[in-house]
Backbone as numpy.savetxt, mean C-alpha at the origin, in Angstrom:
# Nx Ny Nz CAx CAy CAz Cx Cy Cz
16.31 -4.01 -16.56 15.97 -5.41 -16.31 16.08 -6.20 -17.60
16.70 -7.36 -17.53 16.89 -8.19 -18.70 15.62 -8.97 -19.03
15.63 -9.60 -20.21 14.50 -10.42 -20.60 14.27 -11.56 -19.63
15.37 -12.11 -19.08 15.24 -13.20 -18.10 14.53 -12.71 -16.84
14.83 -11.45 -16.46 14.17 -10.88 -15.30 12.68 -10.71 -15.51
12.31 -10.28 -16.72 10.89 -10.13 -17.04 10.19 -11.49 -17.01
10.86 -12.52 -17.55 10.29 -13.86 -17.51 10.07 -14.32 -16.08
11.05 -14.01 -15.22 10.93 -14.42 -13.82 9.74 -13.73 -13.16
9.57 -12.42 -13.41 8.43 -11.70 -12.85 7.10 -12.28 -13.36
7.06 -12.60 -14.64 5.84 -13.17 -15.22 5.53 -14.53 -14.58
6.56 -15.32 -14.32 6.36 -16.62 -13.67 5.81 -16.45 -12.25
6.34 -15.46 -11.54 5.85 -15.18 -10.19 4.38 -14.76 -10.25
4.02 -13.98 -11.27 2.63 -13.54 -11.42 1.70 -14.72 -11.64
2.12 -15.67 -12.48 1.30 -16.86 -12.72 1.14 -17.66 -11.43
2.24 -17.84 -10.71 2.18 -18.57 -9.45 1.27 -17.87 -8.45
1.33 -16.54 -8.42 0.49 -15.77 -7.50 -0.99 -15.96 -7.80
-1.34 -16.05 -9.09 -2.73 -16.28 -9.46 -3.21 -17.64 -8.95
-2.36 -18.65 -9.09 -2.71 -19.99 -8.63 -2.90 -20.00 -7.12
-1.94 -19.40 -6.40 -2.03 -19.36 -4.94 -3.26 -18.57 -4.50
-3.54 -17.47 -5.20 -4.70 -16.65 -4.86 -6.00 -17.43 -5.03
-6.07 -18.22 -6.10 -7.25 -19.05 -6.31 -7.43 -20.08 -5.21
-6.34 -20.71 -4.81 -6.40 -21.70 -3.73 -6.82 -21.05 -2.42
-6.22 -19.89 -2.12 -6.59 -19.18 -0.89 -8.05 -18.75 -0.90
-8.52 -18.30 -2.07 -9.92 -17.90 -2.18 -10.86 -19.07 -1.92
-10.55 -20.23 -2.48 -11.37 -21.41 -2.24 -11.36 -21.85 -0.79
-10.17 -21.85 -0.19 -10.05 -22.24 1.22 -10.75 -21.24 2.13
-10.72 -19.96 1.75 -11.40 -18.94 2.55 -12.89 -19.22 2.65
-13.47 -19.72 1.54 -14.90 -20.01 1.52 -15.21 -21.27 2.32
-14.40 -22.30 2.14 -14.72 -23.58 2.76 -14.29 -23.66 4.23
-13.23 -22.96 4.59 -12.70 -23.09 5.95 -13.18 -21.99 6.89
-13.70 -20.89 6.35 -14.16 -19.76 7.18 -13.05 -19.31 8.13
-11.85 -19.19 7.60 -10.69 -18.83 8.40 -10.31 -17.39 8.13
-10.35 -16.56 9.18 -10.05 -15.13 9.01 -8.60 -14.90 8.58
-7.69 -15.75 9.06 -6.28 -15.59 8.69 -6.08 -15.82 7.20
-6.81 -16.79 6.64 -6.74 -17.02 5.20 -7.25 -15.80 4.43
-8.30 -15.18 4.97 -8.83 -13.97 4.34 -7.82 -12.84 4.36
-7.05 -12.76 5.44 -6.01 -11.74 5.54 -4.94 -11.94 4.47
-4.47 -13.18 4.33 -3.46 -13.48 3.31 -4.03 -13.26 1.91
-5.29 -13.63 1.71 -5.93 -13.48 0.40 -5.99 -12.01 0.00
-6.37 -11.15 0.94 -6.45 -9.72 0.64 -5.09 -9.10 0.37
-4.10 -9.47 1.16 -2.76 -8.90 0.99 -2.12 -9.37 -0.32
-2.36 -10.63 -0.67 -1.81 -11.14 -1.93 -2.44 -10.45 -3.12
-3.71 -10.11 -3.01 -4.39 -9.40 -4.11 -3.72 -8.05 -4.36
-3.43 -7.32 -3.27 -2.76 -6.03 -3.43 -1.37 -6.20 -4.03
-0.65 -7.23 -3.56 0.70 -7.49 -4.07 0.67 -7.86 -5.55
-0.33 -8.65 -5.94 -0.44 -9.06 -7.34 -0.69 -7.85 -8.24
-1.53 -6.93 -7.79 -1.80 -5.72 -8.57 -0.51 -4.93 -8.77
0.28 -4.79 -7.71 1.56 -4.07 -7.82 2.53 -4.81 -8.74
2.50 -6.14 -8.70 3.38 -6.92 -9.57 3.01 -6.74 -11.03
1.72 -6.76 -11.34 1.29 -6.58 -12.73 1.62 -5.17 -13.23
1.49 -4.18 -12.35 1.87 -2.81 -12.73 3.37 -2.74 -13.01
4.17 -3.46 -12.23 5.61 -3.49 -12.46 5.95 -4.14 -13.79
5.27 -5.23 -14.11 5.47 -5.88 -15.41 5.14 -4.94 -16.56
4.05 -4.21 -16.41 3.68 -3.24 -17.46 4.75 -2.17 -17.60
5.32 -1.74 -16.47 6.36 -0.71 -16.51 7.62 -1.20 -17.21
8.13 -2.38 -16.82 9.43 -2.82 -17.35 9.34 -3.31 -18.79
8.15 -3.45 -19.33 8.01 -3.81 -20.74 7.50 -2.64 -21.58
7.53 -1.45 -20.99 7.03 -0.27 -21.70 8.17 0.51 -22.35
7.87 1.33 -23.36 8.91 2.18 -23.96 9.53 3.14 -22.95
8.75 3.57 -21.96 9.28 4.49 -20.95 10.46 3.87 -20.22
10.39 2.57 -19.93 11.46 1.88 -19.20 12.79 1.94 -19.97
12.71 1.72 -21.27 13.93 1.72 -22.08 14.53 3.11 -22.23
13.71 4.14 -22.00 14.22 5.51 -22.10 14.81 6.04 -20.79
14.58 5.31 -19.70 15.10 5.75 -18.41 16.62 5.66 -18.38
17.25 6.66 -17.86 18.70 6.67 -17.74 19.12 7.48 -16.55
20.42 7.63 -16.33 20.90 8.38 -15.18 20.42 9.82 -15.21
19.89 10.29 -14.07 19.41 11.68 -14.02 19.39 12.14 -12.57
20.13 13.19 -12.29 20.10 13.80 -10.97 20.98 13.08 -9.96
21.35 13.83 -8.92 22.21 13.27 -7.87 21.42 12.84 -6.66
20.11 13.15 -6.62 19.29 12.83 -5.44 18.52 11.53 -5.60
18.76 10.79 -6.69 17.97 9.59 -6.96 18.13 8.55 -5.86
19.32 8.44 -5.29 19.54 7.42 -4.26 18.71 7.71 -3.01
18.72 8.95 -2.57 17.92 9.32 -1.41 16.43 9.16 -1.69
16.01 9.55 -2.89 14.60 9.42 -3.25 14.18 7.96 -3.33
15.08 7.11 -3.81 14.76 5.68 -3.86 14.58 5.12 -2.45
15.46 5.51 -1.53 15.34 5.05 -0.14 14.02 5.51 0.46
13.68 6.78 0.24 12.43 7.31 0.79 11.21 6.60 0.19
11.22 6.39 -1.12 10.07 5.76 -1.77 9.89 4.32 -1.32
11.00 3.59 -1.17 10.91 2.21 -0.69 10.39 2.17 0.74
10.89 3.08 1.58 10.45 3.13 2.98 8.96 3.43 3.08
8.50 4.45 2.35 7.09 4.82 2.41 6.21 3.71 1.82
6.68 3.08 0.75 5.91 1.98 0.15 5.77 0.82 1.14
6.85 0.52 1.87 6.76 -0.50 2.91 5.76 -0.13 3.99
5.72 1.15 4.35 4.74 1.62 5.34 3.32 1.46 4.83
3.12 1.73 3.53 1.79 1.58 2.94 1.35 0.12 2.97
2.28 -0.79 2.64 1.90 -2.20 2.65 1.56 -2.65 4.07
2.33 -2.19 5.06 2.01 -2.52 6.45 0.63 -2.00 6.82
0.28 -0.82 6.32 -1.05 -0.26 6.58 -2.14 -1.11 5.94
-1.88 -1.62 4.75 -2.86 -2.50 4.10 -3.06 -3.78 4.91
-1.99 -4.28 5.51 -2.11 -5.47 6.37 -2.97 -5.14 7.59
-2.73 -3.98 8.20 -3.54 -3.58 9.35 -5.01 -3.45 8.96
-5.26 -2.84 7.79 -6.64 -2.68 7.34 -7.31 -4.02 7.08
-6.57 -4.95 6.47 -7.12 -6.28 6.21 -7.43 -7.00 7.51
-6.56 -6.84 8.50 -6.79 -7.47 9.81 -8.05 -6.91 10.45
-8.28 -5.62 10.30 -9.50 -5.01 10.84 -10.74 -5.54 10.13
-10.68 -5.62 8.80 -11.85 -6.08 8.04 -12.20 -7.53 8.37
-11.18 -8.37 8.49 -11.44 -9.79 8.68 -11.65 -10.18 10.14
-11.63 -9.19 11.04 -11.97 -9.50 12.44 -13.48 -9.62 12.62
-14.25 -9.05 11.66 -15.72 -9.10 11.68 -16.28 -8.53 12.98
-15.62 -7.48 13.49 -16.10 -6.85 14.72 -16.63 -5.44 14.45
-16.83 -5.13 13.18 -17.33 -3.81 12.85 -16.30 -2.74 13.17
-16.78 -1.55 13.54 -15.89 -0.46 13.91 -15.59 -0.56 15.40
-14.37 -0.90 15.73 -14.01 -0.99 17.15 -13.90 0.39 17.78
-13.68 1.43 16.96 -13.72 2.83 17.42 -14.75 3.54 16.55
-15.94 3.84 17.08 -17.03 4.35 16.24 -17.00 5.86 16.02
-16.08 6.59 16.66 -16.05 8.04 16.49 -14.72 8.46 15.85
-14.73 9.68 15.30 -13.54 10.22 14.65 -13.56 11.74 14.75
-12.46 12.39 15.04 -11.09 11.86 15.19 -10.77 11.34 16.58
-11.73 11.47 17.51 -11.48 11.00 18.87 -11.66 9.49 18.97
-11.35 8.96 20.15 -11.50 7.54 20.43 -12.37 7.39 21.66
-13.65 7.10 21.43 -14.63 7.06 22.51 -14.59 8.36 23.32
-14.49 9.48 22.59 -14.52 10.79 23.21 -13.19 11.30 23.68
-12.15 10.46 23.69 -10.82 10.88 24.13 -9.81 10.78 23.01
-8.54 10.99 23.36 -7.49 10.95 22.35 -6.60 9.72 22.46
-6.78 8.96 23.54 -6.04 7.72 23.72 -7.02 6.56 23.83
-6.66 5.37 23.35 -7.59 4.25 23.38 -7.86 3.75 24.80
-9.09 3.32 25.04 -9.47 2.74 26.32 -9.23 1.24 26.26
-8.30 0.75 27.06 -7.88 -0.65 26.96 -8.04 -1.44 28.25
-8.39 -0.79 29.36 -8.52 -1.53 30.62 -9.79 -2.37 30.61
-9.82 -3.48 31.35 -10.97 -4.41 31.31 -12.30 -3.75 31.65
-12.30 -2.83 32.61 -13.56 -2.18 32.99 -14.12 -1.35 31.83
-13.23 -0.62 31.15 -13.67 0.20 30.02 -14.16 -0.68 28.87
-13.46 -1.78 28.60 -13.88 -2.69 27.51 -15.23 -3.30 27.83
-15.45 -3.67 29.09 -16.73 -4.24 29.48 -17.86 -3.24 29.29
-17.63 -1.99 29.63 -18.64 -0.95 29.46 -18.92 -0.70 27.98
-17.84 -0.70 27.17 -18.00 -0.51 25.73 -18.82 -1.65 25.13
-18.51 -2.88 25.50 -19.23 -4.03 24.95 -20.67 -4.08 25.42
-20.93 -3.56 26.63 -22.31 -3.49 27.10 -23.13 -2.57 26.20
-22.55 -1.42 25.85 -23.23 -0.48 24.97 -23.36 -1.05 23.56
-22.32 -1.74 23.09 -22.38 -2.32 21.75 -23.43 -3.43 21.70
-23.51 -4.23 22.73 -24.51 -5.30 22.77 -25.92 -4.75 22.76
-26.15 -3.65 23.49 -27.48 -3.03 23.52 -27.86 -2.48 22.16
-26.84 -2.08 21.37 -27.10 -1.54 20.03 -27.08 -2.62 18.95
-26.92 -3.88 19.36 -26.90 -4.97 18.40 -25.61 -5.08 17.61
-24.54 -4.53 18.14 -23.24 -4.58 17.46 -22.38 -5.69 18.05
-21.49 -6.25 17.25 -20.60 -7.30 17.77 -19.66 -6.75 18.82
-19.28 -7.60 19.76 -18.35 -7.19 20.81 -16.97 -6.94 20.22
-16.23 -6.12 20.91 -14.85 -5.83 20.50 -13.92 -6.21 21.64
-12.66 -5.86 21.50 -11.67 -6.18 22.52 -10.61 -5.08 22.56
-9.79 -5.11 23.59 -8.72 -4.13 23.67 -7.77 -4.22 22.50
-7.51 -5.45 22.05 -6.61 -5.65 20.92 -7.15 -5.04 19.64
-8.47 -5.19 19.40 -9.07 -4.65 18.18 -9.15 -3.12 18.23
-9.40 -2.59 19.41 -9.41 -1.13 19.55 -8.01 -0.58 19.29
-7.01 -1.25 19.86 -5.62 -0.81 19.64 -5.23 -0.93 18.17
-5.70 -1.99 17.50 -5.41 -2.18 16.09 -5.94 -1.02 15.26
-7.18 -0.62 15.51 -7.76 0.48 14.74 -7.07 1.80 15.10
-6.68 1.97 16.34 -5.99 3.19 16.75 -4.63 3.30 16.05
-3.89 2.20 16.02 -2.60 2.17 15.32 -2.79 2.46 13.84
-3.87 1.94 13.26 -4.18 2.19 11.85 -4.31 3.68 11.58
-4.93 4.39 12.51 -5.11 5.84 12.34 -3.77 6.58 12.47
-3.02 6.26 13.51 -1.74 6.94 13.73 -0.78 6.66 12.57
-0.78 5.39 12.11 0.11 5.00 11.02 -0.26 5.74 9.73
-1.56 6.00 9.54 -2.01 6.75 8.36 -1.43 8.16 8.36
-1.37 8.80 9.54 -0.78 10.14 9.62 0.71 10.11 9.29
1.41 9.08 9.78 2.83 8.96 9.50 3.07 8.73 8.00
2.21 7.91 7.39 2.32 7.69 5.94 2.08 8.99 5.18
1.09 9.75 5.65 0.81 11.03 4.99 2.01 11.96 5.02
2.67 12.03 6.17 3.87 12.86 6.28 4.96 12.35 5.34
5.15 11.02 5.33 6.18 10.43 4.48 5.92 10.66 3.00
4.67 10.53 2.58 4.33 10.71 1.16 4.52 12.17 0.74
4.03 13.09 1.55 4.18 14.51 1.21 5.66 14.88 1.14
6.44 14.44 2.12 7.87 14.75 2.16 8.58 14.21 0.92
8.30 12.93 0.60 8.97 12.30 -0.54 8.49 12.89 -1.86
7.21 13.11 -1.98 6.65 13.59 -3.24 7.10 15.01 -3.56
7.19 15.86 -2.55 7.68 17.22 -2.78 9.11 17.18 -3.31
9.94 16.30 -2.75 11.30 16.15 -3.24 11.31 15.65 -4.69
10.41 14.72 -5.00 10.32 14.21 -6.37 9.92 15.31 -7.34
8.91 16.07 -6.97 8.40 17.12 -7.85 9.47 18.19 -8.10
10.26 18.47 -7.08 11.29 19.51 -7.20 12.54 19.03 -7.93
12.67 17.73 -8.13 13.83 17.18 -8.83 13.62 17.31 -10.33
13.97 18.45 -10.88 13.65 18.77 -12.27 14.41 17.89 -13.25
15.48 17.22 -12.81 16.23 16.36 -13.71 15.58 14.99 -13.89
14.62 14.66 -13.01 13.93 13.38 -13.16 12.94 13.44 -14.32
12.66 12.30 -14.96 11.65 12.28 -16.04 10.31 12.79 -15.54
9.59 13.47 -16.40 8.32 14.08 -16.01 7.30 13.07 -15.46
7.17 11.85 -16.02 6.20 10.90 -15.45 6.46 10.57 -13.99
7.72 10.54 -13.58 8.03 10.25 -12.18 7.57 11.40 -11.29
7.77 12.61 -11.75 7.33 13.77 -10.97 5.80 13.85 -10.92
5.15 13.48 -12.01 3.68 13.44 -12.02 3.18 12.38 -11.05
3.86 11.23 -11.00 3.48 10.18 -10.05 3.59 10.68 -8.61
4.63 11.50 -8.34 4.76 12.08 -7.01 3.58 12.98 -6.67
3.15 13.78 -7.64 1.98 14.64 -7.42 0.72 13.81 -7.20
0.58 12.72 -7.97 -0.58 11.84 -7.80 -0.57 11.19 -6.42
0.63 10.87 -5.92 0.76 10.29 -4.59 0.22 11.24 -3.52
0.57 12.53 -3.64 0.07 13.52 -2.68 -1.45 13.62 -2.76
-1.98 13.67 -3.98 -3.43 13.75 -4.15 -4.13 12.56 -3.52
-3.58 11.38 -3.75 -4.22 10.18 -3.24 -4.19 10.08 -1.72
-3.11 10.55 -1.09 -3.06 10.43 0.37 -4.12 11.31 1.01
-4.37 12.49 0.44 -5.42 13.34 1.00 -6.81 12.73 0.76
-7.02 12.18 -0.43 -8.28 11.49 -0.70 -8.45 10.32 0.25
-7.37 9.58 0.48 -7.43 8.41 1.34 -7.74 8.77 2.79
-7.17 9.85 3.27 -7.45 10.29 4.64 -8.92 10.69 4.78
-9.44 11.37 3.77 -10.86 11.74 3.80 -11.75 10.50 3.78
-11.41 9.54 2.91 -12.20 8.31 2.83 -12.13 7.51 4.12
-10.96 7.51 4.78 -10.85 6.81 6.05 -11.75 7.40 7.11
-11.74 8.73 7.21 -12.63 9.39 8.17 -14.09 9.16 7.80
-14.40 9.22 6.51 -15.77 9.02 6.04 -16.24 7.59 6.33
-15.34 6.64 6.23 -15.69 5.25 6.54 -16.20 5.12 7.97
-15.52 5.81 8.88 -15.94 5.76 10.29 -17.25 6.51 10.48
-17.33 7.73 9.97 -18.51 8.57 10.19 -19.75 8.01 9.49
-19.55 7.21 8.44 -20.70 6.60 7.74 -21.03 5.22 8.31
-20.39 4.88 9.43 -20.57 3.56 10.04 -20.21 2.44 9.07
-19.10 2.64 8.39 -18.51 1.65 7.50 -19.44 1.33 6.31
-19.96 2.38 5.67 -20.78 2.18 4.47 -19.97 1.44 3.42
-20.62 0.47 2.78 -19.89 -0.45 1.89 -19.18 0.28 0.76
-19.85 1.24 0.11 -19.22 1.92 -1.02 -18.04 2.78 -0.58
-18.17 3.43 0.58 -17.07 4.27 1.07 -15.89 3.40 1.51
-16.18 2.32 2.24 -15.11 1.43 2.70 -14.38 0.79 1.52
-15.15 0.41 0.48 -14.53 -0.19 -0.71 -13.64 0.82 -1.43
-14.10 2.07 -1.51 -13.28 3.12 -2.13 -12.00 3.34 -1.33
-12.09 3.21 -0.02 -10.92 3.36 0.84 -9.90 2.26 0.56
-10.39 1.04 0.38 -9.49 -0.08 0.05 -8.85 0.14 -1.32
-9.64 0.60 -2.28 -9.11 0.88 -3.62 -8.04 1.97 -3.57
-8.28 3.01 -2.78 -7.29 4.07 -2.66 -5.97 3.55 -2.11
-6.04 2.65 -1.12 -4.83 2.06 -0.58 -4.07 1.25 -1.62
-4.80 0.52 -2.45 -4.16 -0.28 -3.50 -3.45 0.62 -4.51
-4.09 1.72 -4.90 -3.48 2.64 -5.86 -2.23 3.31 -5.28
-2.28 3.63 -4.00 -1.10 4.23 -3.35 0.06 3.24 -3.33
-0.25 1.96 -3.09 0.80 0.94 -3.10 1.40 0.81 -4.49
0.57 0.80 -5.51 1.05 0.67 -6.89 1.97 1.83 -7.25
1.57 3.05 -6.91 2.42 4.21 -7.22 3.75 4.09 -6.51
3.73 3.68 -5.25 4.96 3.54 -4.50 5.90 2.51 -5.10
5.33 1.38 -5.52 6.16 0.32 -6.12 6.75 0.81 -7.45
5.93 1.46 -8.28 6.42 1.93 -9.57 7.51 3.01 -9.40
7.34 3.88 -8.43 8.36 4.89 -8.17 9.66 4.23 -7.70
9.54 3.25 -6.81 10.73 2.57 -6.28 11.47 1.84 -7.39
10.72 1.15 -8.26 11.34 0.41 -9.35 11.99 1.36 -10.35
11.30 2.45 -10.68 11.84 3.41 -11.65 13.12 4.07 -11.13
13.12 4.45 -9.86 14.31 5.07 -9.29 15.45 4.07 -9.18
15.12 2.81 -8.94 16.16 1.78 -8.92 16.78 1.62 -10.29
15.95 1.71 -11.32 16.45 1.64 -12.70 17.40 2.80 -12.99
17.01 4.00 -12.58 17.85 5.18 -12.79 19.20 5.02 -12.10
19.16 4.51 -10.87 20.40 4.31 -10.12 21.28 3.25 -10.77
20.65 2.18 -11.26 21.42 1.12 -11.91 22.12 1.64 -13.16
21.41 2.45 -13.93 22.02 3.03 -15.13 23.14 3.99 -14.77
22.93 4.74 -13.70 23.95 5.70 -13.27 25.20 4.97 -12.79
25.02 3.92 -11.98 26.17 3.15 -11.49 26.90 2.47 -12.63
26.13 1.98 -13.60 26.75 1.32 -14.74 27.60 2.29 -15.56
27.10 3.53 -15.73 27.85 4.54 -16.48 29.10 4.96 -15.70
28.97 5.04 -14.36 30.10 5.46 -13.54 31.25 4.45 -13.59
30.88 3.15 -13.55 31.90 2.10 -13.53 32.36 1.72 -14.94
31.69 2.27 -15.95 32.07 1.97 -17.32 31.68 0.58 -17.75
30.68 0.02 -17.07 30.24 -1.33 -17.41 29.54 -1.37 -18.74
29.37 -2.56 -19.25 28.77 -2.70 -20.58 27.45 -3.43 -20.54
26.85 -3.57 -19.32 25.60 -4.30 -19.23 24.48 -3.57 -19.96
23.67 -4.28 -20.66 22.56 -3.70 -21.42 21.29 -3.83 -20.59
20.61 -2.71 -20.37 19.43 -2.71 -19.53 18.14 -2.64 -20.35
18.22 -2.30 -21.60 17.01 -2.20 -22.38 16.41 -3.55 -22.66
15.12 -3.59 -22.81 14.41 -4.83 -23.06 13.96 -4.86 -24.51
14.29 -5.92 -25.18 13.82 -6.10 -26.55 12.80 -7.23 -26.53
11.56 -6.86 -26.78 10.52 -7.87 -26.76 10.80 -8.97 -27.78
10.67 -10.17 -27.32 10.92 -11.31 -28.20 12.33 -11.84 -28.07
13.22 -11.13 -27.38 14.58 -11.59 -27.17 14.82 -11.74 -25.69
15.36 -12.84 -25.24 15.59 -13.09 -23.84 17.03 -13.57 -23.66
């Protein structure tokens, strides 16, 4: 990435801070759940953006070069899984800002079964029990949202393990990238445990907050892996075509 590219990323980061501040203020004054959803998702995106800025201005970035023949496939996998993680963060934010508590209070089952109960009679019975317990009412849509969140988490887990094992086995890749793959595997297992614990603890604040933090860290690792692999591919393509583009960043020169 050139100095101009770094400047552009830094400008986007400044703009994101301004937008985040405006969204935060509007969230308080307007009491709008949709604004809260955008506010939460932008916060996660901003964290990933700042991590990317730190990466492309680090000595490690300038040392990255062509390595291995599997980088293209690994880049595709990492981008795909990272996109899945961000979609999961959106689902989680939608659940939090619905203010309906746990729409599915048991785990791993769903009201004692394996498929969500969505018919009007079942929802009415569920809300009757929730009302008697002093809990907010839910809906078929919110139950389905939480159910999809669970299924999507399993798919993400499969994707992360599959991609990370390939990263770890790619001995030609720089060691930090392989370590990041191992950290990705560790985090997905921690995240799955925290997700189950969130339900079983009836959404205890410290557990739920740790779950949100785990999701943010997984997103950051995915973004950094995707950017690093893209850098490796760019250097490899440049060497193959005999181009003369300079990819190293010299601080103070743009």
